[in-house]
N, C-alpha and C positions, 0 to 999 in steps of 0.2 A: 447502447446498441443492445445489449439483451432484451429488451424492448424492439424493437425491430423485429431480432430474429425472431423469437416467442408470436409478434402480431403475423409474420410472414409463415409459421408453419401450424398457426392455432387452426385450421380448415382441413388439414390433412385427415386423409381418414384412415392409412396407417404408422407403421411406427415410429416414423419420421418426425410426426407433429412434438415426438419430445426425445428422438435420437440424435436431432439436428440441435434442438440448440445446447446438451449437453456435450456434441461434440466441437463446439464453438467457443465452449467452456475449455476443453482440453488443450486446445490452438493455441493459447496465452499461458496455461501453466507450461506446454512444448517449450513455447520463448522464454518464460520465464526459469526453465528449469539451465536451456542453453548458454542465459547467461550470466548462470551460480558458475557451468563449468568453464566460461570464456575467461570472469574476474579473476582476477587474484586475491589474495584475502588480504585481509586489511592490514593497516601498519598500523592499529590499534589493538588488535586483536595477535599479532604479530610479537608487539611489547606486554601484554599481558601476558601471552606464552614465553617469556625471556628470550624468545630469539630478538638481539638488534639485528642483524645482520639480515636474516630478513624484512621485517620493517623497515627498515632501510631500502632493502633492492623492490619492494612495492612500493614503498613512496615514490623512485624514483623514477618504477615506472608508467606510476600513474599520473605524476606530474612530467614525464617526457624530461624530463631532467640530468643527466649525471650524477651515479652516488654521494659524488665529493663537494656539489653546488650548495652556494649558500645557505640556502633558500630550502632546499630538502633539509638539512643537518638542521639551520633552526627551526622547519616546524614538525622533525623530529624531537627538540628536544621536548616543544611545549608538548609536547605527544608526553612522553614520559614524564613529565611535570603533572601533567593534568592526571594520570594513571599512579603514580606516587601518591597524590594529593586526595585522589578515590581511596584508595591503601588503608590511605592517616587517618581516611573517618572510618574504618572497619567496616568488620560483615555483615554482610545484608541478605537476606536471605527474601523468600518468594513468601513467605511464609508472617514479614514482618508489614505485608499493604492487612493484613487481615488483625492488626492491635491500634490499640488505641484511639489514634486523633485520623488516625487514617481507613481505618475500618468506615466511621465514621461518615467521609470523605468520599470512599467506596461505594459507601451503601447511599449517600445521597443521589451520585452520579447514575447508579444502576436504575433507582425508584423514578429519574428525573429520562432516561430511555426510556422505558419499559412504557411510561405517564405517554410519553408522546409516541413511541408505536399504536397504544390504546388508542390514541384522539381520530389512528384515521389518516393523521394529515399523509403519509406517504401517498395513500390511492386518492386522496381530495386536489391533491396536485399533481397524479400522472392522469385522475381522468382530466381536468380543466387542460390539460397540455393535449391530450388526444379531441376531444371537444374542440378547440380552436384550430387547430389543423384540422380538422375534418369542416372546422367552418368555414374555412378558408380553400379549402378544395370544394367546397361544392359554391362559394361564391364564386371561383375563379370557372366551375363547371359553366356557371349561370350563366359571368359572362363574354367566355366562349361559342355560346350558345346562340347570344342574341346580338 
């Protein structure tokens, strides 16, 4: 979608060449914010905040079942058990991501991603798709003229 908008506005000689792509990006963020306002808090979040009644209500609303339905009660018990298990493992912080073996994994992943970007593979794929489309359009145009 972004590629289409960028290609459609690249020849504009006014500020629309950069304002239109930015406006299209805002459209998606407005949809996401609207969804955040309409959707209820998750049952997992409510259990984490010790709000069992709210979690039951939210889960029943998501599943479109009454709060006393066995499926809701069973799933809520499973969420509670999972939360208690996570608490039994101990507290963790974001700082733990930068310690020990996790730091090695993090640096390896970042290095691989950086090296992939440095190879220019995204540019190659992008240009090859554009060239294929241009060739198809040229062939169609030649066929329609003959």
